[in-house]
C-alpha angles and dihedrals in degrees: 000000000000127000116256114259123196136045130236144177123205121196124176127203105160128272087024137064115202116203126185116193118194130182136354114327127206123196091269091053091051091047090051090050091049093050092050093048092050090049090053092046089059089074091065134065120243110277094021090100115050108144131062133191113197121190112209095167094113099025121119118198102201110150129052092226091055089051091051089048090050090052089052091051092049093047089051087059090058091051089053092058104259113167103184133031123184119197122200127196099028121185127180095271096048090045089055094048094045093049090050093047099050100031091104098039135094091220112119107236124195125187124208129190094219145340093276091057092050094048091050086063097036107032092161089066092063106125094009085121129020091247092053097079106095 
């Protein structure tokens, strides 16, 4: 068994889930993230959470298995009834993966260059998570 790589923070303020991903994730790291997220989701009724804000500013997608695990995590969000997902800290690779992932979905996806750009459009979310303070 491999050691978990990657760090994350999950904050929930219904109807939104705020996720901060930091570092290089391996498959074990993505699996641990997914397990924690599912555990936290259990505290809410279906349909109570329908928006997600995912910060990729410090995320490093380095292995193909971690990318596949990330795709599984995102598709699980669709199954849970999410209607909107905002991604922060988009680079060319993450833009490509996100566009491929959601191209056949009805989920509204917004991409933001950085936290400041996100907060300029959603000032009420300032402080909703520790990393949303810029």
